[in-house]
N, C-alpha and C positions, 0 to 999 in steps of 0.2 A: 688552657688549651691554646693551641696555635691556630692560625688562620686556615690551614689545610684541614684540621679536624672540624672546624666550624662549617666549612664548605661541604665536607662529606656528610656531616650530620644534617645539614639543610637539604641536601640532595636525597638522603634517606627518608626524611620526613615527607618531602614532596612526593617521592615515589610511593610511599605508603598511602598518602591521600589519594593519589591517582588510582592506585589499585583498589582502594575502598570505593571510590566513585564508580569504577567499572563493575565491581561486584554488586553494588546497590544503586542502580541508576534511579534518579528521580524524574518524574514525569511532570511536565509543565502543561498549562492550558494550550500553548502553541503546538506542542506535540500531539495533543488530542485533535486539534484542528487539522493538522497534517494527516493524521490517520483518517479523519472524516473525508478529506479531499481525495486521498488515494482510493478509498472505498467507492466514493461517488464516481470518480473517473473510471474505475474498474467496471462499473455497471453501465455508465453512460456511453462509453466508446463502442462496445459491442452492440448496444441497442441502436445507436444512430447508424452504425455500419449496416446492421440488419435492415433498417428502414430504407437506406439508399440502395442496397442490393435488391431488396424486394421491389422497389419502384422500377429499377432497371429490368428485373425479371418479368414484371407485369407487361412491359413493352415488348420484350423479346420473346417470352414464352407464356402467354396468357393461359390461365387455368380457371377452373370453376371456383377456386378459393382465392383469397387475397394473399399474394406473396408478401406484401409489406407487413401485414398483421402477423402472419406466421413467422417471419424472420425477426420482427420486433420482439415477439415472445421468446423466440430462440435466443436472441441477443440478451434479453433480461436473464434468462436461465444461465447462459454461459457467463455473463458478468457476475451473477450472484455466486456461481461456483468459484470464479477467480477471486472474488472478494472474500469468500469464506476461507479459501485456502490461504490467502494472505493474512487474514486475521488469525487463523490457526497457527501459522508459522511465527507470527510476532507475539502471540500470547505467552505470558510467563508460565513456564512449566513447573 
């Protein structure tokens, strides 16, 4: 074989390995930590935003119920829905 044939064979083998890796991804412990972090932030951000918005609404428009508690619960629900949709989207089908 000449050098050109060796090069094309090496490229073909490398392309096959890359395609196999794309078709069968392996998951590492670090990717699991990344998923854990994304899910945590998906719940934490709406919850904290609800707490701050509720504290502001308590000063601006006081009611007989607690705005912060209501909006913290709302933030947890919204965050859980976002996290669930993200998990559902990334789950192997």
